[in-house]
N, C-alpha and C positions, 0 to 999 in steps of 0.2 A: 442059125448061128448068130446072124446079126440081131435077131429079135432077142436071143438070150443075152447078148452083150448089152443091149439097150436096158433090159431089165436089171442087169447088174449095176450099170451106171445109175439107174434110178434109185435102187436100194442104197448105193453109196451116198447119193445126194441127200436122200431122206435121213440117212444116219448122220450125215454132217450137220443137217438142219437141227436134228434132235440134240445133237452134241452142243451146238451153239446155245440152243434154248437152255439146256441143263447148266452150261457154264454161266449163262446170264442170270439164271435163278440163284446160282451159288454166289456170284458177285453181288446181286441185289440183297441177298440175305446177309452177306458180310457188311455191306454198307449200312444196312438198317441197324445191324448189331452194333457197328462202330458208333453210329449216331446216337443210339441209346446209351452206350458206354460213355461218350463224351458229355451227354445230358446229365448223367448220374454223377460224373466226375465234377462237372460244373456245380451241381447242387451241393455236393459234398464240400467243394471249395468255398462256396458262398456260406454254407453253415459254419465252416472253419473260421472264415473271416469274421462272421457275426459272433461266434464263441470267443474269438481273440479280442474283439472289441468289448464284449460284455466283461471279459476277465480284466481287460486294461481299465475299464471304468470302475469296476469293483475294487481292483488293486489300488487305484489312486483316490477313490472317494471314500473308502472305508476309514472310520475314525481311529481305528487301532493301527499300531505299527506292524507292517508286513514286510518281510525281508527274505532274501535268499543270499546265503554266503557259503563259501567252501569250508572244509574242515580246518584250514589254517586261519580262518577268519575273514578272508578276502571277500568284501561285499560285492555281489554280482548284481543285485537289484534290491531297491528299497522304495517304498511308497512315499507319497508326499506328506503323510502324517509326520514324518521325521522332523519337517520344518516347524509344524505347529507344536509338536510335543517337546522337541529337544533343540530346536533353533538351527539345525543343519539343513542346508539345501541338499536334495538327493544327488544332484549331479556332482557336487563337490566331494562327496565321500565314496562314490562308487569306485571300486578298485582299491580303497584303503582297508586296513584290518579293522574288523568289528570291534576287537578288544582295545585297539589303539584309539579309535574315534570316541568311544564311550567310556574310556578309562576303566576297564574291567581288569582287576588283578589277575596275574597269570594262573594261580591256583584255582581261582573261581571260574575262569574261562575253561581250564582243563576239565573241571567237573562238569560244566555246562555242555561241553562238546561230547564227553564220554557218557553222558546220561542216555544216549541213543545207542550205546554199544550193543545191548541185547534186547532191544525192543524198537517197535516201529514208531511209537509215539511217546514223547517226554514232555513233562510239564514241570514248572518250577517257578521260582521268584529270582528276579535279577535286578541289581541296582546299576542304573545307567546315569552317567553325568551329562548334562545338557552343555550346549555350547558356552552358556554364560556361567557355568560351574555349579548349577543347582543339581542335587542328587534326587533322582526320581526312582521309584520302585515300580517294576513291571512284572506282571504275571504272564508267563510265555507258555506257548505249546508248539513243539517242534516235530517235524518229521524228516525223514531222509528223502530228498528229491530223487525220483526214479526216471525223470524224463531223460530222452537221449541226449539232448543238448547240454543239460546241467547235471548230468549224473555225477554222483559223488559229492553232493552239496547238501546243505541243510536248508529247508523251507520252514519258516515259522511266522507266527503272529503273536504280538505282545500287547497287553492292555495296561494302561497307566492306572495303577491301583494305589498311588501314593497317599491320596486323601483318605481312601478306605483304610489303609494301614494305620494312618494317624489316628482316624476315628476309632479303630479297634484298640490301638494302644491307650488312647484317652479312656475308652470304655472300660478296659481292663484295669487301668489305674483307678478309675472311679469305683469299679467293683471291689478292688482290694481295699480302698479307703473305706467304703461302706462296710465291708466285712470287718475291718478293724474297729470301726465305730460300734458295730453290732457286738463284736466280742467284748469291747470295753464296756459297753452298757450292761451286757450279761454279767460281766466280772463285778461291776459295781453293785448289781442286784444280789448276787449269790455269796459274795465275800463279806463276812462280818468284820474282818480286820481292815478297817477303813483306810488306815495309813498305808498298809501293804497294797490295798486294792488301787489307791491313787498312783502309787509308784509304778505298779504294773500297767495301769492305763496309759501313764506318760510313755512307758517303753513301747506299748503297742502302737500308739499314735506316732511316736518318733520313727519307728521302723516302717510304718505304713506310708508316712509322708516323706521318708528319706531325708529328713533334716538332721542337724547335728546336735541340737539341744532343745528340750521341751521343759517347761517349768510353769509353776503356778505362783502368782503373787496374791497375798491377802491384804485387804484394806483394814486400817485401824485409825483411831484418832490419837492425837498427841493429848496425853492426860492433863496437861497444863493449859495449852492454847486452844485445843480442840481442833487443830488443823488436821486435814485428812492426809494420811501417810500410806505408803505401800511398803511391803516387805516380802522377800522370796521365801517360800515355805517348802516347796517340792521342786525336784529337778531330776531329769534323766539326760545323760550325755552319751553320744556315740564314742566308741573307743578312740582314744587319741585326741579328744576334745577336752580342753581344760574346763573343769566345773566352775561354776560361779555362785554355788549355794553359800559359800563362806565369804563372799566378797562384801566387805563392810558398806560399800557404796550402795549396794542394793537392799540394805536394811534401813527401815525408817525413812525412806526417801520420800519427801513431800511432793504432792502433785502440783504444787506451786513452782517447783524447780523448772527452770527454762527448758530442760529436756522433756519434762512431762506435760508441758503446756498443751501441745498439739495432740499428744496422746489422750489427755484427760478430756479435751474437747470432743473427741469421737467416742470413747468408751462409756462416758457418762450418759450418752444418748443411745447406748446399746449398739453402736457402729463398730466395725472392724478397722483396726489400725494396721497398716501394712506399707512396705516400700523398700527400696534399695537404699542402703545406708549412705553411700556416697553422694546421693542426690538430696539428702535431708539437710536440715539447718545445722549451723555450727554447734549449738548446745546439744543437739541430738547426737551428732557425730562424736562429740567429746566423751560421752558416756558409753556409746555403743562400740566404736572402733577399738578402744582398749580390750574389749571382749572378743575381738576378732570376728565380729558379726558383719556379714556382708548384705544380708537381707533378713527382714523381720516380719512376723505376722502376730498380732495380738487380738485375741477375742475376749470380750467381757464376760464375766460370769456373774449372773444375777440369781439371787434367791428371792423368788417372788418379785417385788419391785425394788428390792434392795440391791445396790451395786456392791457386791462382795469382794470382787478382785478380778483377775484375769488369768488366761492361760496364754503362754507365748511360745512361738516356734522360731528358732534361730537357724539360719543356714550360714555356716562359717566358711564354706568352700565355693558357693555358687551365688551369683546375683540373680535371684529367683523372682519371677512374676507369678503370683498365686492366681489361680483361675477362680471364677465365680462358683463353680461346682465344689472345689476344694473348700472354699470359705464356707459355703452353705453346709456341707457335710461336717466340717470341724466346729461350726457354730452349734450343730446338733450335739456334738460330743461335749461341748462347753455347757450346754444346757443339762446334760446328764450329770456332768461333774457338779454343776451348781445344785442339782437335786440331791446328790450325795452329801454335799457340804451342808445342805439344809438338814439332812438326816443326822449328820454328826453334831449339829448345834442343838437339835431338838429331839434327840434319840429317846429321851426318857418320856417325852409327851406323845411321840408318834409310835403307838403300838398297833394300831390297825393297819393291816397289810395293804388294803386298798388305798388308804391315805398315804402310806409309804411310797407305793408305786406312783401315785399321782404326783407327788412332790419331786420325784426323780424324772419322770418320763413325759409330763405334760409339756415340757419346753420343746419337745420334738414336734416340728410342724411338717417335715418332709418324709419322716419315717412312721409307718403305722405301728402302733403297739396296742395289742388286743390281748385280754386274758378271758379265759372261759373255763368252766367246769368240765369234768370228764365226759359229760353228756353233750357238750357243745354249747351250753347256755352262756351267753356273754355277760360278764360282770365288770369289765373295764374296757373303755374305748377312747383312745386319746385323740387330740386334735389332728394328728397325722393321719389317723384312720378316717376322720371326718373328711379330710382333704382328698384322700385316695379314693374312698368308696362313695362319697356323697351323702351318707347318712349322718345325722346328728347324733350325739350321745343319747339323747332322750328317746330317739327312735329305736335304738338297738338293745339297751340295757334290759336283761331279762328275757331276750329272744334268742333262738337257736341260730347259729351261723348257717346251718342247712336250711335252704329256702330263702336266705337273705343274700349273702355274698357267694354262696354255692348253690347252684341249681340242683333241685331234688333229683332230676333225671340224669344228672352228671355222675355216673357211677364211678368213672375213672378218678375224678378229684376226691370224691367221698371215700373211696377205698384207699387212696394215697393218704388222706388225712387220718383215717382210722388206723392205719399201720404206724403212722408217726406217733399218734397218742399212745398206742400199745407199747411201743419202744420206749417212749418217755416215762411211761408208768412202771414198766418192768425193769428197765436198766438205768433210770434216772439220767438219761444222756440227752444232750443237746444235739439237734439235727437241722440240716438246711436242705431245702429243695425248692424247685420252681413249680408253682401251682396256678391254675387258671381260675380266677375269681371273676365276679361280675360287679359292675358299678350300679348305682341306684337307677340310672337311666337305661340300663340294659347292655352297655358297652362291655366287651370282654377286657379284662385286665390280667396281664401276666405279672405275677409277684414273686420275688425271691423271698422265701419264707424261712424264718429260723424259729424252731420250736424248742421250748425249754420247760421242764417240769416245775410247777410250784409246790414246794414241800412245806408242810406244817411243822410245828415244834416237835412232833412225835416222829418225824422222818417220813411221813406218809405223803404221797403225791395226791394233792387235792384238786389240782387244776393244771392248766396249760397257759404259758405266756408265749406270745408269738410276736415276732418283729418282722415287719414286711417292707419291702422296697419295690416300688413300681418299676418293672423292666420291660413294660410293653413296647416302648420305643426300640429297645434293643432287639426284641424278638421280630418286630417288624423289619428291622434292618437285616437280621439274619435270613428272614424269608425272602427279602428283596434280593440279597446276594445270590440266593438259590434260583429264584425265578426271574430270569432276564426280561421276560415280557412285563412283569409287574414293575421291575426296576425302571423300565423305559417309560411306563405310564406314570410312575411317581416323578421321574425327572421331568417329563412333559408338563404335567399338571402343576408341579411345585416350582417350576422355574420362575424367577423374577423377570426374566426376559420374555417378550412376546414372541410366540413361535406360530408360523403359518406355513401350510402346505398348499401349493397352487399347481393344478395340472396343466397339460399342454394347451388347453383351451382357455387358460388364464382364469379358471374358476377355482374358488377356495374349496379345498377338500377337507381341511382340518385346521383348527386353531386351538390354542390353550387359553385358560382363563386369564393368564397375564396379557395376552394380546387383546382380549375383549375389554379388559380394564384399560389398556393403553388407548384404544380407539373409541372407547365409551359406547360399544354396541354389544348387544347380547349374542350369544352363540348362534341361536337359531336364525338370526337375521344375516349371518355371515356365511354359513355353509351353503355351498352351491351357487353363490353370487359371484359376480365378476370381482377380480382381485381389488379393484379400486372402489368397491361399494362404500367403504368407510371414509373415502377421501372427499374433500370439498369439490375437486374437479374430478368427476367420475364419467366424463364423456366417453362414448363408445369408440371414438378414434384412439383414445389412449389405450384402450383394450387391444385394439388390432396392432398397434405399434408394439405393445408389451408381448403379444404372441409372436410377432416376427423376431423380436429379440431373443425370445425363448428358443425359437427354432434355430436361429443362427448363433447360439451360444454367445450373445452379447450382453448378457446380464453381468455386471461387475460383481466380483466376489465380495468386495467390501466398499461400502460408501457411507459417508457422513452427510446427512441432509436434514431438512426441516419438512415434516409432513404437515399439511393442512387438513384437519379433520372435517367431516361432514357438518359439524356445528361451527366451523370458522376457528377453532382452537388450533394454535400452531405449536408443535412439539419437536424440538431437535432430537434426532435419533441416529444411532449407528446401526447400519443394516448389514448383516453377513448372509451372503447367498451361497448355496451349494446345490448341485443337481443330484438326484437319486434315480438311478436307472433300474428298472425291474426286468425280469426275464422275458416278459411278453412285449418288449420294446416300448413299454410305457415309461414316461419320464415325469417327475414332479420336481418343482423347485421348493427347497426348504429355505425360508427366510426368517432369520432371527432379528428381532427389533429390540434394541437397548435404548431406553430413555436416558439421554445425556443432558437433561435440563440442568441438573445440579452441577455437572461438569462445566457446562457453558457459563452458569452463574459464577462458578469459581474463576473461570478464565476472565470474565468481565471484571470482577473485583481485582484480580491480579493486574489487569491493564490499568485500572484506576489507580491501584497502588503504585504501579511503575511510574505513572504520569505525576502522581503526587511527589514521589521522591526525585523524579527528574527536575521538576519545578523548584523543589526544595534545594537541590544541589546548585541550580542556576541562581536561586535567591541568595544562597550563602556566598556564592562567587561575587554576586552584585554587591552584597554587604561588605565583603572584604575589599573590593575595588572602591566603594564609596568611602569606607574608613580610611584607605590609603590616600584617596584624593582629599579628604577633609584634613588629614594629618599634614599632608604636603602643603595645603593651602594655609593652614595655621602656622606652619614652620616658615612659609614664604612671607605671609602677610604680617605676622607678629614677630616671630624670632628674627627673620631676615631684616626687617626694618629696624628693629632694636639694636641688633648686632651692628648694622651700618651706622646708626647713630652713635653707638658705643665706640666704634672705630674712629669716627671723626673727633669725638671728645678726647679719646686717648691720644690721637695724633697731635692734637693741639698742645699736649704737654711739651713737646719739643720747643714750643715758642714761649714757654713760661718764664724765661730768665728775666725778662723786663716787666713781668706782671706784678701787680701789687699783691699783697697778701690776701686782700678781700677777693680779688679776681680769681686767685688760685683756688681759694676755699669754694667760691661759687662753682667753679669748673668741677671740683671733686664732688660737690653735692649733686651736680647733674649726673656725673658717672655713677654715683650710688643709686640714684633714682632709676637709671637705666638698668643697672644690675638687678635691683628689686623687681622691675618690671619683667626682666628676663626670667628670674626665678619663678614669678607668679604664672608666667605663660607656660613654662616647662611643667610646673605643677598642674596646671589646668589641663594640658594635653595628656599628662600621665594619668590624672584622675579619670578622664573620659575613657582612656583605654582600659584601666582597671584601677578602681579606688584603692589607694594604699590602706585605707581604713578596714577593708575586707581582710587583709592579711595581718594588719597590725592589731586591730581590736576585735575582729571576729565578725560573724554573720549578722547578729542582731544590731549592733551599732551601725554596720554598713547599710542595713535596711532603713534604719532611722534616718541616716544621711541622705539616702536616695529619696525617701518620701519627702523630706524637707526641701531638697533640691528641685524635685518635681513640682511641689506646690508653689515654690517661689518662681519657678520658670513658667508655669502655665496659669497660675491663678486659681486652679481647681482645688477646692478644700479637700485635704486628706486627713482622715482620722486613723491613727496607728494604735492598735491594742495588742498587747502580748502579756502573757503570764508565764513566760519560761525564762530560764537562764540561758546564756549562750550555749549552743550545742556544739560539741566537738566533732563536726562533720569533717570529712576530708576536704582538702583544698578544691578538688574537682566537684564535689557535691555542693559545697558552699557556693562556688561560682555558678553552678547550674541553678540553684535556688534564686540567687541574685539576678542572673540574666532573665529568668522567667518573670520575676517581679518587673524588671525594666521593660520587657516586651509587653507585659500586660498593661503597665501604666502608659506605655507609648501608644498602644491600641486605644486606650481611654481617651488620650489627648487628640489623636487623629480622627477617630471615627465615632465615638460614643456621644458626643455633645453633653457629657455629664457635667454636673456642678459639684458633685460630692462623691468621694470615694472612701470606703472603709477597708483598711488592711488589718486582718486579724490573724495572729500567730499563736498556736497552742500545741499541746501534745495530747493525742487522743489514742488510747489502746496501743501505746508503744510506738506510735507514728507521729512524725512531725507533720503539722497541717498548716498551710497558708492559704487564707481566703482573701480574695480581692474582689470587693462588691461595689459596683457603680450604679447610679441612678440614671444612666443615659438612655439611648433609644433602642438599645438591644441589637441582636445580630439575627438576621433573617435565617430560618431553618436550613435553606439550601446551601448556605455558606459553610455549614459544618462538613458537608461531604464534598464540597467543591475542591478539586485538586489545586485550584489557583489560590486557595486561602493558605498561603505559604506560612504566615505568621502563626496561625493555629497549629499547623503541622509541625513546625519548628519547636513550638513550646511542648507539644506532646512528645516529640522525639527526645528533647532534653530530659523530660521527666523519666521517660522509659530507660534512658541511659543511666540513670541513678536508681533503677529498680523501683521507681515510683509511678504514680499515676496522676494524670491531669484531667479533671472533669470541668467542662464548660456548660453552664446553664444560662439560658437567655430567653427573655420574653419581650416582644416588641413594645417599645415605649415604657418598659418597666425596668430595664437595666440588664446587666450581665454580671454573673458570678462565676469567678474562676477559682477552683479548689485544687491545690497541689498537695498530695500525700506522699511522703517519703519515709520508709522505715528507718528508725533510728539505729537498729542493730546493736543494741547494748550500750549506747552512749550514756554516761552518767550525767544526770541532770543537776 
């Protein structure tokens, strides 16, 4: 029994031990599992932190505007690009309404918000106002945020496309204008009613340029005097604009008229005359303002080398600045009109169609004009085609366009041209299309081509006339907008600022050509080298310090400094730095270098100019004080003494009762002499302040008086020559001329050691010219730019205030020549 009891106890003990082992295994398994779970959670947490950091870096460093806002517009988050693009600090607008901050109209914001009603992604164009009031255009892409924390909000990214939109608008305007010129040229070619054709051309050009009035003036000679005159012959006006075709002022108007002087100087040389009327001269305004013209553009019309007349464009509602592109295209139109006018004048002699086309179209140097027969053999090739395709006329006449400007293997272009010719032949219809041609050097050219049939006297189509415009650049732009990678490469390579990418080891990864030009080192010697390989001081210690700054984010975002290149050349630059982080934890530094040498030079010139005018102000103040001191001394020394003497003489009258008649007369004679001396002293002081002769007799007598006074005072011989009557200058202008003469003569007396001075007054090209030429020792060249040369600065400022010009020429030991030129502005001589 006892043995059985012991066995039971042993079994229980064994069972308890097994149970403890089993429980231990379970606890160990749980602990190991929990440890693995904690490790996995820690790894996920680290990945989340890393992802959040990458997202934050991307959010803040991306160049586009990134934002999150609620449906009512409340801004929840916005990146730092808002400061660079729109001038707002991100912290100052968080919590404000998106539409209020960027001045978005309510109806526009309503459409913007509801563009996501039935779709997950919305794109569009939105105008935002910057902090300083500028209107910028953004292309946005929005989605609805589905994150738990920001559920019910809009997440978006917007890119500034303002310049692109402007470029597209300018391109569309240019296309419209070129199309109008092409239509006008075709109209001139096919319409036998020349008067009607010109009127239609003026209408087409007026509507395309959006001006208020287009007209043509014809030149002719006065039958008696032979003087060149102009008369208005054609005109188109927008509705509501008063016509001027019957204005008698615009008929038989001589080019010698004051209004036409500046016009004739330009158009007789084949140049364009344009401007805003309110900034023009008074004679020009007198004839233009009564016609309600605010801005004007005039292009000369030449027939061969003969200046035939001009075509004009008036804007009566806007002060318009014409672009170079508009001027160039309209000059082409003027050339076409000139060709038609030649046809009108020599119609009986010009029966050959090829000569007819040459007289009309050879003036076009920017538009290619080609004619060929129905098989493609070229029989006309203008200068515009020479410029566009690189072939001279002699190289192409009689050859087929296939194999010349169209590749034989290019079946697409050949088929397109074949279909155009068939339509022109069967329907007598003008068509336009974009065609891929080739330059002589093998480069591709995209051309906007207009095809028109050439019809003989029997109404048969015998050939094709084509007008082409180079649109290669536009095509490149379109492709660039589609291909972001290509756009980046173009921006990188074509930037005028130097760009450099440096990795975390301070080695150069990439540079653009502008950076190579800036540091004067080739691309292959920069890539892979230390960041400072192009600097004069490229010590390895500098590289280590740069790497530490990279690691510690201690690179300034913007700095203005002077870099010293490897060849010792120093260049002032403005450097913009920004970090770019990649998903593999790699970081590169993008540095943009802008050469500010020109800006620094401007700043230096401004400082010199400020110093000049500061010294001039001090000099003028000193002159005023000296004048006051001199006047006070003259009054005290002369007038004071004379008045005192007069006082005693007059006081003695009280004792005259017992005087003899001779004594009284002697006393009165003394009083008369004192009064004469007083009058003479007052006149002398008054004359030194401002000669009365200047106001009483005019400028020329005053100059004569001053020259004689100077000669008597200094003993320097002065010769005065003048062949002009007195000029009716204003009082201010006369004083300026007189004071400049005084200052010049004073400089001669003080500094020149001259023995002879020549003063010459005359009128040249409508300007008053005064020349003061001495035979002294001359002026050193450095004195002309020295801000301490106050006298010279003061003389130039006086001349400038009268809209004149002062020129000083000097040669050491050979004398100095001062030339003052002031416009007379219509003064009658």
